N, C-alpha and C positions, 0 to 999 in steps of 0.2 A: 225812181223822182217821174216827173215832168220833165224835159223834159228843157222846158224855156229858164227851169231853177238851175238842174244840171250842169251846168256848160256856167253855172259864178261859182266864184274859188270864194269868198270869202263869204262868213260866216251871214256875218250884215248885205250881201247880194243874193244872198241861199232864202237869206227873212224875207228881202225884199220880192222876192222876185216870184215869191208861193203869194207875196201879200197881204205881207203880218210886218209888223211893226217894232222896229231896231228897239227891241230893253235891252236892260244888262239881269236880267236874268234869262230870258233866250240863250242875246250871244255867251252866258253863264254854263248854262244845261248847253250847246251847245261843241262852248271849249270842253268842256269837262270828257262829253261821251271820245271826239278827238285826241282827248289825252287818256280815258283810258275807254272802249270800247267794250259791248256787251257790258255794262252795271248794268248794275239796281240804279233804283231813282232811292238808294242812302245815299250809298257812295253817290251819284249824282250835285244828294244834296248836300255833302261834303265841299266837294271840290268846289262847287258852283261860295257853301258859307267863307272855304277858303279865301279865294276870292272877291267878294263880294263883302263876303263881312255878316249880317244877318236878313236872311231870307224862309221862309217860311214854309213846313214842310209843305206844303197847302199848294202854297205859290210855281214847288221846283214837280209837282202831281200837275197840278192844270196849265208849265210849261211843256212839260212828257206829252200832255194827252192833247194839246197845241202842237207841235213839231210831228205829231206821230200824225194824224188829222189833214197836215197841212203836206205829208208827207216829204221831210224834212229827216226824221227817224223813221228805222223796221223796230219793231214789240217782239220779240220772240220771248217762248212761255217753258221752256226747259222741265219735263215734268221735276217739276220733289223741288222745283225753282224760283223767285221770285219771280220775274214779268225781268231783264234785261234790253237794253236798246242801242239800238250802236245808230252809225251815220249814213252804210254802206246804204243803198235802199239802190230803186229801179236796175237792179243784172239779178243776178241766178248764181243764188249762192245759198247753201248749208249751212252746219254747226257740226264739228264734231266738242262734243261735252265726256270730257272726264268726270269715270263717276266717284272719283275717290278726292281730288280739290274743287272738282267743282269750273277748270279751268273751262272758256271757251273757246274756239280757232271758224280762223272763215272755211270753208273747203267750196269751192270752184267744182258745181255740176260734170254728167261727163254728160252730158249733154246740151246742140246747142240753143235749141229753137228752146222759148219761154213758152208752159212748165215743161221741165226737161224730162215730169214728167206724170202721164196721164193714166188712167184707171181705169180696168175695163170692167164695168159695167159704167156707163157714166150718169146712167140715168135720167140722159135730158138737162141735165149741167154746163155749161160754158166756160170748163177751168183756163184760169189767171194763174194761174200761181201755185207750184209741188212748194210745200216746204220738209224738207228732209229731215232729222236732227237722227246724230250719226254716235251714237256710246261705249267710248271703254277705257282705256286708262294714255295720261299721257308719259310721255316717253318721263320727269321727273316721277309719276311717278310709279311710274313700272317699272324705273334706277329701282327703286322706294323699296316697295314687291320683290327683288328679285333680290334684296339686299341679303333683306326679311330670316329672306325664306332660304337663305346657303348654307 
């Protein structure tokens, strides 16, 4: 997230700092993702409709795209899942994904510098980000599996 946007705490301030108009659908999307991080577009749309009433699916997709382009949202795409969105942007974090229930959890990067991982060879690329997804079973699914196997 650009520094001037990161300094602002309310959704309205973040939108204005990113040069975007403050609209009800944009606020609805930001509020939905503050409530339920790592949500897909359908989940975001349900939250927005619950708070605003009628909002088209296309409007939600348009807002997600605009907010991602403005650096207010991060889009992640775990293999086999729809795109997920989060408001945590501009830092160096990765994700844990449960193979069973699909829950996604933020994980801090073990390196201090961005990016925390750099491939060798770099093939002439200037690397500015590393995206890592760890896969496994969450504690709840592990407990369920252990009960089934006992």
